[in-house]
FIZAMAR-433904 format. One record per residue (C-alpha): y negated, z, x negated; chain. Coordinates in Angstrom, 3 decimals, m for minus. Layout:
# FIZAMAR-433904
+----------+----------+----------+---+
!    north !       up !     east ! c !
+----------+----------+----------+---+
!        Y !        Z !        X ! A !
...
+----------+----------+----------+---+
This chain:
# FIZAMAR-433904
+----------+----------+----------+---+
!    north !       up !     east ! c !
+----------+----------+----------+---+
!  m80.382 !   32.720 !  m39.298 ! A !
!  m82.397 !   30.047 !  m37.671 ! A !
!  m83.159 !   32.326 !  m34.713 ! A !
!  m85.171 !   34.772 !  m36.800 ! A !
!  m88.647 !   34.837 !  m36.194 ! A !
!  m91.020 !   32.779 !  m38.050 ! A !
!  m87.833 !   31.000 !  m39.704 ! A !
!  m87.229 !   27.323 !  m38.199 ! A !
!  m86.576 !   24.122 !  m39.149 ! A !
!  m89.936 !   22.882 !  m39.280 ! A !
!  m90.677 !   25.711 !  m41.857 ! A !
!  m88.214 !   23.273 !  m44.193 ! A !
!  m90.626 !   20.332 !  m43.549 ! A !
!  m93.604 !   22.304 !  m44.496 ! A !
!  m92.051 !   23.628 !  m47.521 ! A !
!  m90.670 !   19.830 !  m48.671 ! A !
!  m94.355 !   18.684 !  m48.422 ! A !
!  m95.535 !   21.751 !  m50.708 ! A !
!  m93.258 !   21.393 !  m53.412 ! A !
!  m90.053 !   19.215 !  m53.189 ! A !
!  m88.281 !   20.333 !  m56.344 ! A !
!  m88.671 !   24.190 !  m55.100 ! A !
!  m87.532 !   23.184 !  m51.701 ! A !
!  m84.460 !   21.585 !  m52.790 ! A !
!  m83.504 !   24.935 !  m54.829 ! A !
!  m84.061 !   26.828 !  m51.802 ! A !
!  m82.519 !   24.373 !  m49.270 ! A !
!  m79.370 !   24.111 !  m51.100 ! A !
!  m78.927 !   28.100 !  m51.384 ! A !
!  m79.490 !   28.075 !  m47.509 ! A !
!  m76.946 !   25.840 !  m46.883 ! A !
!  m74.526 !   27.450 !  m49.476 ! A !
!  m74.882 !   30.493 !  m47.807 ! A !
!  m73.864 !   28.864 !  m44.375 ! A !
!  m71.099 !   26.944 !  m45.837 ! A !
!  m69.657 !   30.139 !  m47.306 ! A !
!  m69.473 !   31.801 !  m43.684 ! A !
!  m67.966 !   28.719 !  m41.988 ! A !
!  m65.342 !   28.124 !  m44.683 ! A !
!  m64.480 !   31.676 !  m44.396 ! A !
!  m64.053 !   31.270 !  m40.680 ! A !
!  m62.037 !   27.921 !  m41.011 ! A !
!  m64.907 !   25.891 !  m39.689 ! A !
!  m65.432 !   22.542 !  m41.484 ! A !
!  m67.786 !   20.531 !  m39.405 ! A !
!  m71.439 !   21.866 !  m38.429 ! A !
!  m73.440 !   20.243 !  m35.676 ! A !
!  m76.733 !   19.556 !  m37.785 ! A !
!  m79.013 !   18.032 !  m38.946 ! A !
!  m81.315 !   17.524 !  m36.019 ! A !
!  m83.172 !   14.183 !  m36.951 ! A !
!  m85.328 !   14.043 !  m34.103 ! A !
!  m89.273 !   13.805 !  m34.552 ! A !
!  m91.705 !   16.684 !  m33.653 ! A !
!  m93.978 !   15.423 !  m31.045 ! A !
!  m96.706 !   17.293 !  m29.577 ! A !
!  m96.536 !   17.537 !  m25.672 ! A !
!  m92.962 !   16.612 !  m25.593 ! A !
!  m89.966 !   18.952 !  m24.354 ! A !
!  m89.534 !   22.121 !  m26.417 ! A !
!  m85.664 !   21.884 !  m26.209 ! A !
!  m86.263 !   19.847 !  m29.612 ! A !
!  m89.295 !   22.147 !  m30.924 ! A !
!  m88.963 !   24.146 !  m33.885 ! A !
!  m85.437 !   22.378 !  m34.226 ! A !
!  m87.482 !   19.425 !  m35.884 ! A !
!  m88.036 !   19.335 !  m39.601 ! A !
!  m91.372 !   17.490 !  m39.056 ! A !
!  m93.445 !   14.585 !  m37.195 ! A !
!  m92.967 !   12.332 !  m40.395 ! A !
!  m89.754 !   10.241 !  m40.144 ! A !
!  m89.649 !    9.950 !  m43.917 ! A !
!  m89.720 !   13.498 !  m44.464 ! A !
!  m87.069 !   14.118 !  m41.494 ! A !
!  m84.886 !   11.460 !  m43.199 ! A !
!  m85.165 !   12.700 !  m46.781 ! A !
!  m84.136 !   16.247 !  m45.764 ! A !
!  m81.485 !   15.162 !  m43.526 ! A !
!  m79.854 !   13.452 !  m46.698 ! A !
!  m80.431 !   16.490 !  m48.373 ! A !
!  m78.341 !   18.443 !  m45.655 ! A !
!  m75.514 !   15.919 !  m45.166 ! A !
!  m75.329 !   15.772 !  m49.323 ! A !
!  m75.249 !   19.675 !  m49.869 ! A !
!  m72.876 !   20.350 !  m46.865 ! A !
!  m70.522 !   17.766 !  m48.139 ! A !
!  m70.317 !   19.426 !  m51.329 ! A !
!  m69.275 !   22.515 !  m49.775 ! A !
!  m66.453 !   20.758 !  m47.877 ! A !
!  m68.369 !   20.916 !  m44.580 ! A !
!  m69.045 !   17.779 !  m42.270 ! A !
!  m72.105 !   17.267 !  m40.392 ! A !
!  m73.335 !   15.603 !  m37.056 ! A !
!  m76.504 !   13.974 !  m37.261 ! A !
!  m78.367 !   14.424 !  m33.826 ! A !
!  m79.582 !   13.331 !  m31.314 ! A !
!  m79.102 !    9.558 !  m32.274 ! A !
!  m81.447 !    7.385 !  m31.936 ! A !
!  m83.799 !   10.000 !  m31.258 ! A !
!  m84.684 !   12.766 !  m28.723 ! A !
!  m88.244 !   13.851 !  m29.858 ! A !
!  m90.228 !   11.576 !  m27.284 ! A !
!  m88.476 !   13.270 !  m24.364 ! A !
!  m90.692 !   15.337 !  m22.108 ! A !
!  m87.821 !   16.682 !  m20.088 ! A !
!  m85.076 !   18.873 !  m21.083 ! A !
!  m81.787 !   16.742 !  m20.870 ! A !
!  m79.775 !   19.880 !  m20.038 ! A !
!  m81.502 !   19.570 !  m16.803 ! A !
!  m82.995 !   16.418 !  m16.088 ! A !
!  m82.683 !   12.765 !  m17.509 ! A !
!  m85.596 !   11.965 !  m20.283 ! A !
!  m87.469 !    8.707 !  m19.862 ! A !
!  m88.928 !    7.136 !  m23.016 ! A !
!  m91.614 !    4.072 !  m22.431 ! A !
!  m92.129 !    3.468 !  m26.213 ! A !
!  m91.290 !   m0.310 !  m27.580 ! A !
!  m88.434 !   m0.860 !  m29.841 ! A !
!  m91.159 !   m1.996 !  m32.507 ! A !
!  m92.537 !    1.506 !  m32.313 ! A !
!  m89.039 !    3.245 !  m31.858 ! A !
!  m87.841 !    1.530 !  m35.324 ! A !
!  m90.656 !    2.489 !  m37.186 ! A !
!  m90.603 !    5.909 !  m36.279 ! A !
!  m87.622 !    7.771 !  m34.325 ! A !
!  m85.010 !    5.094 !  m35.131 ! A !
!  m86.151 !    5.300 !  m38.825 ! A !
!  m85.117 !    9.026 !  m39.273 ! A !
!  m81.508 !    8.058 !  m38.689 ! A !
!  m81.052 !    5.001 !  m41.066 ! A !
!  m78.167 !    4.684 !  m42.989 ! A !
!  m76.967 !    8.221 !  m42.944 ! A !
!  m73.395 !    8.975 !  m44.421 ! A !
!  m72.595 !   11.886 !  m41.911 ! A !
!  m69.183 !   12.000 !  m40.390 ! A !
!  m70.283 !   12.232 !  m37.188 ! A !
!  m73.758 !   11.236 !  m34.900 ! A !
!  m74.303 !   12.661 !  m31.448 ! A !
!  m75.928 !   10.539 !  m28.930 ! A !
!  m79.082 !   11.330 !  m26.979 ! A !
!  m78.825 !   11.475 !  m23.378 ! A !
!  m82.101 !    9.880 !  m23.023 ! A !
!  m83.097 !    6.434 !  m21.298 ! A !
!  m85.172 !    3.960 !  m23.638 ! A !
!  m86.623 !    1.959 !  m20.685 ! A !
!  m87.800 !   m0.936 !  m22.790 ! A !
!  m84.426 !   m1.351 !  m24.182 ! A !
!  m82.252 !   m0.431 !  m21.332 ! A !
!  m83.786 !    0.870 !  m18.113 ! A !
!  m80.915 !    1.931 !  m16.393 ! A !
!  m78.412 !    3.784 !  m18.984 ! A !
!  m78.924 !    6.682 !  m21.251 ! A !
!  m77.779 !    6.000 !  m24.819 ! A !
!  m74.572 !    7.615 !  m24.090 ! A !
!  m73.835 !    5.161 !  m21.476 ! A !
!  m75.562 !    1.946 !  m23.183 ! A !
!  m73.986 !   m0.595 !  m24.739 ! A !
!  m77.322 !   m1.802 !  m25.869 ! A !
!  m78.409 !    1.321 !  m27.234 ! A !
!  m75.096 !    1.776 !  m29.124 ! A !
!  m75.292 !   m1.626 !  m30.630 ! A !
!  m78.847 !   m0.781 !  m32.035 ! A !
!  m77.292 !    2.492 !  m33.634 ! A !
!  m74.195 !    0.465 !  m35.211 ! A !
!  m76.293 !   m3.044 !  m36.120 ! A !
!  m80.141 !   m2.057 !  m36.661 ! A !
!  m79.569 !    1.695 !  m37.515 ! A !
!  m76.407 !    1.194 !  m39.201 ! A !
!  m74.559 !    4.049 !  m38.540 ! A !
!  m71.032 !    3.384 !  m39.527 ! A !
!  m68.870 !    6.488 !  m39.022 ! A !
!  m67.681 !    8.557 !  m35.717 ! A !
!  m70.349 !    8.427 !  m32.515 ! A !
!  m69.697 !   11.449 !  m30.626 ! A !
!  m71.410 !   12.078 !  m27.162 ! A !
!  m73.515 !   15.018 !  m26.344 ! A !
!  m72.136 !   17.098 !  m23.671 ! A !
!  m70.854 !   15.171 !  m20.593 ! A !
!  m71.488 !   18.251 !  m18.265 ! A !
!  m75.576 !   18.139 !  m18.842 ! A !
!  m77.482 !   17.134 !  m15.897 ! A !
!  m79.087 !   13.888 !  m17.719 ! A !
!  m76.094 !   12.288 !  m16.819 ! A !
!  m76.117 !   11.462 !  m13.069 ! A !
!  m72.361 !   10.342 !  m12.568 ! A !
!  m69.151 !   12.402 !  m11.976 ! A !
!  m67.403 !   13.755 !  m14.820 ! A !
!  m64.886 !   11.051 !  m14.718 ! A !
!  m67.367 !    8.514 !  m14.693 ! A !
!  m69.727 !    9.958 !  m17.319 ! A !
!  m66.462 !   10.034 !  m19.710 ! A !
!  m65.307 !    6.450 !  m18.534 ! A !
!  m68.808 !    5.199 !  m19.078 ! A !
!  m69.429 !    6.749 !  m22.400 ! A !
!  m66.187 !    5.152 !  m23.904 ! A !
!  m67.128 !    1.921 !  m22.565 ! A !
!  m70.323 !    1.670 !  m24.059 ! A !
!  m68.846 !    2.447 !  m27.761 ! A !
!  m68.676 !    6.349 !  m27.991 ! A !
!  m65.672 !    7.221 !  m30.081 ! A !
!  m65.343 !   11.082 !  m28.758 ! A !
!  m66.852 !   12.557 !  m25.912 ! A !
!  m67.885 !   16.291 !  m25.880 ! A !
!  m67.739 !   18.644 !  m22.768 ! A !
!  m68.751 !   22.082 !  m23.302 ! A !
!  m69.354 !   24.087 !  m20.052 ! A !
!  m65.816 !   25.672 !  m20.251 ! A !
!  m64.913 !   24.509 !  m16.774 ! A !
!  m61.134 !   23.712 !  m17.194 ! A !
!  m60.801 !   21.383 !  m14.149 ! A !
!  m63.623 !   19.280 !  m15.629 ! A !
!  m61.860 !   19.332 !  m19.068 ! A !
!  m58.826 !   18.046 !  m17.573 ! A !
!  m60.454 !   15.230 !  m16.086 ! A !
!  m62.181 !   14.302 !  m19.403 ! A !
!  m58.929 !   14.781 !  m21.314 ! A !
!  m57.113 !   12.712 !  m18.775 ! A !
!  m59.774 !    9.755 !  m18.936 ! A !
!  m59.905 !    9.545 !  m22.757 ! A !
!  m58.356 !    7.009 !  m24.380 ! A !
!  m55.663 !    7.527 !  m27.323 ! A !
!  m57.092 !    8.069 !  m30.919 ! A !
!  m57.518 !    4.722 !  m32.518 ! A !
!  m57.237 !    3.463 !  m35.894 ! A !
!  m61.110 !    3.663 !  m36.675 ! A !
!  m61.055 !    7.240 !  m35.534 ! A !
!  m57.768 !    7.679 !  m37.722 ! A !
!  m59.163 !    6.108 !  m40.359 ! A !
!  m62.475 !    8.009 !  m40.768 ! A !
!  m61.011 !   11.380 !  m40.089 ! A !
!  m58.561 !   10.541 !  m43.080 ! A !
!  m61.390 !    9.810 !  m45.109 ! A !
!  m63.071 !   13.125 !  m44.254 ! A !
!  m60.019 !   15.414 !  m45.127 ! A !
!  m59.416 !   13.602 !  m48.116 ! A !
!  m62.959 !   14.418 !  m49.630 ! A !
!  m62.303 !   18.152 !  m48.474 ! A !
!  m59.125 !   18.544 !  m50.932 ! A !
+----------+----------+----------+---+
């Protein structure tokens, strides 16, 4: 549905501004339809909402997936998205925490570097992710140079500390795809660094079985925090 011409996430942002009451009705219907298909297929997690802000001049890898440039609007629509999917027994994955919108490079192929100050980010990009009740949050493979000039969020203890203690995301933190070219290490090292930085779960999505085996071999056992959070999720499904 999102791929249809003239039907993008930005449409929802514009509709939200125009008439919030009508927007909520339309958006819930939209999510109900998606949820029906997912439930029918036995899928209970959907990798959205995208809470990255839309910036002119940034990489179009986010582009129309963003609801708005306004962090307040993005945050409010994100809350509704999480709420409506939850009512339909579908878990969500907010992404790409703490924000991919400022990236001028496509993180599938390059390592984006953002030079904005922590103060700016807290008022804008980070704000859109604050206090979300999503089951998962997916990390951004982005370097925030003025916070941690060496590591992408996925590999940064400093950024993950901000996600936990300032943005206050309290559920499961999952990496974006470890095979993306924005991460400059081997698959083994990408895996180890993600867990060491504070990711609870990692994604590997390119279908390479040899790499998948390396990720599995270097992943720790499921811990009590993951068990607790997934148990809470499945309890809410019943």
